[in-house]
Each structure stands twice: as C-alpha cells, then as structure tokens.
C-alpha positions, 0 to 999 in steps of 0.5 A: 500499499502507498499512503497519500502522495506527499504532494498533499504534504507540500505547502502552497507557495506565495505568488512568485515563489514557484520557479522553474525546477527541471530537476524537480520535474525529471524522473531520475534514471540513466538518461537524466542529470543528477537529482539534488534535494535537501535534509533538515531536522530539529527545528523546534521553534527556531524559526529564524534559523530555519529561514536562514537555512531555507535561504541558503538552501535556495542559494546553493540549490535552486532547482532543488528536487525536494526537502525533507524534514526529519521531525521536531518540526515544533517545540511542543506540537501546539496547533499555533506552533504548526501555524508559525512554522507554515507562516515562516516556510511560506515567506522563504523559497522552498521546493514544491515537494516536502516530506514531513516526519514526525518527532517527539517534540510534536507530542509535548503539549501534554507536558503544559497546563497551557502554553505558558505553564509547564505542569509535568506532574499533572501530565497529560493535562487534559491532552488526548493522544489522538489530538496530537496526531490530528494536529500533525496530520492537519499540517502534513496533509495526510492521514498517516505518520508513514508516507512515500513521496518522490524527489525528482524520481527518487523515492523518499519514505517517512517513518514515525511512531504511531503511538506516544508511548507514555500514554500506553506505559507511564514508565515510558516517554518518547519511545517509538512504536510502529505498527504491523501495517507500518512494518509491512508497508516498509517491507513492501516499498523497499522490496519494490524499489529494489526490483527496480534497481532504485536507491531509497531515502528513509526519513525517521526522526529517531536514530537507531542504536549503534549507527551515527554520532551519539547513538552509542551514547546510552541517551539514544540506544533505547529509542526504538521499542522494536529496533531489531525488527526495524534493522532486519527490514532495513539491513537487507538492502545495500542502496537504502539510506536512512537519515536520523535526527533527534541528537542534535549532534555535530556534523563535524563529528566522524560518524556523522555517515556510517554503514550499519551491517545487520547479521542475519539479513544476508547483506554483508555490506550494510546500509547507509545511515546519516546523522541530520544534525539540527536547525536548533542547537548542537550538541557533542559527547561530553566524554563522561557518557552524556552530551554537552551543548556546543553553544553559539550559532549552530544551524546545519543540514544536508544536501543529497545528489543522486546519480545513476552510479552513486549518491553524494552526501554533503554537510552544510553549515548554514550560519557560515554558508560553508560546506563542511564535508562530503562522502560518495556512496557507490550504488550497487543495484542502480542504473548503470552500475555493474552488477 
C-alpha cells in the first residue's frame, strides 16, 4: 500500500515563489542529470534559523527536487506552533515537494497546563493522544505518520511512531512504536524499489542504536521499542539511505555517516545511515557518557545528490554558508552500475 502522496504534504507557495525546477520535474534514471535535494531536522521553534537555512538552500540548490524534514518540526506540537512554522516556510523560497516526518517534540503539549505553564506533574493535562496526531496530520496533509513521496524520481519514505509511549506505559516517554501495518508497508516499498534498482531515502526522527554520532551513548540506545525488527528490514538492502535526527549532534564528527551491517540479513555490506544534525542547537559528547551543548550559533543540514552510479551526501553549515564535508557512496543495484 502507498499512503497519500506527499504532494498533499507540500505547502502552497506565495505568488512568485514557485520557479522553474527542471530537476524536480525529471524522472530519475540513466538519461537524466543528477537529482539534488536537501534534508533538515529539529527546528523546534527556531524559526529564524529555519528561515536562514531555507534561504541558503535556495542559494546553493535553486532547482531542488525536494526538502525532507526529519521531525521535531515544532517545540511542543501546539496548533499555533504549526501555524508559525507554516508562516515562516511560506515566507521563504522552497521546493514544491516536501516530506515531513514526525518527532517527539510533536507530543509535548501534554506537559503543559497551557502554553505558558509547564505542569509535568499533572501530565497529560487533559490532552488526548489522538489530538496530537490530528495536529500533525492537518499540518502535513495526510492521515498516517508513514508516507512515500518522490524527489525527482527518487523515492523518499517517512517513518514515525504511531503511539506516544507514555499514554500506554507510564514508565516510558518518547520511545517509538510502529504497527505491523507500517512494518509491512516498509517491507513492500523497499522490495518494490529494489526490484527496480533504485536507491531509497528513508526519513525517521529517532536514530537507530549503534549507528551515527551519539547513538552509542546510553541516551540514544533505547529510542525504539522494536529496533531489531526495523533493522532486520532495512539491513537487507545495500542501497537504502536512512536519515535520522533527534540527537542534534555536530556534522563535524567523524561518524556522521556510517554503514550499518545487520547480521542475518544476507547483506554483508550493510546500508547507509546519516546524521541530519539540527537547525536548533548543536550537541556533542561530554566524555562522561552524556552530552554537552556546543553553544553559540548552530544551524546545520544536508544536501543529497543522486546519480545513476552513486549518492553524494554533503554537510552544510547554514550560519557560515560553507560546506563542512562530503562523502560519495557507490550504488550497487542502480542504473548504469556494474552488477
């Protein structure tokens, strides 16, 4: 099954904002040029930096085939916060195709008695779980947390939790739970695109354990209630690229991109996992098993360039408007690549 197309998740542009975007309209394949798109995460109400990121992305990639945002769109999940995000988004040039993933901050309304009064001792303060999902669905223009769209012919899948864990177990908070239906959908879509020899981009807010920066830290080793099941699906495919946020860890770290091999999948080369960093506040290891804020200005994200034989991933600093690093990942099963 394919959920509602992400065209519905795109936001209408103001007059004059939509520009000719040949890359966005092209179908990816051996006869087409490189498809370029961008990925951000963890805006969390930092709308000034979000606007700066959008402006820089338009400057470096004006024909962008799409924009993926890997969760924590809002600070708490209030409808007025989604409205503020939409307002900022509409003020800046951006691609037509947008893939929104859900994050844990979209579920923080229950911690507040009202927008000005933190009241965690009386959680959930009358807020229902269903209302939180409905707020996200209204914003994203769809009725599931998981979704498929296309950036210039490159498939992009969004994953997300279908429960806020604390409503179901008071000992939990932000842990991700995925239904059998979402797992089956993911298996079907990855198999579908593998047969067609296409790389697949997967956006999820929470990182998988023992992958990119921060995920060896105890703070981020238990984000999923079913990590082995998710890994066993992703781990079968060499040309899957998983982009995860949540940690806010710096893209200058050496493990910003890794290959994760999952035993028992038959894929000895693993799949690619990429840290998306954050728009709002950077963090890094404190050397004591925790983390520490980097302080100062921080605003980072990614550019992804897909060609028939490889995927180039570039780390961008939107404050200094400079490239931090890049990596080229060969494709194994795609157009024009030897088998």
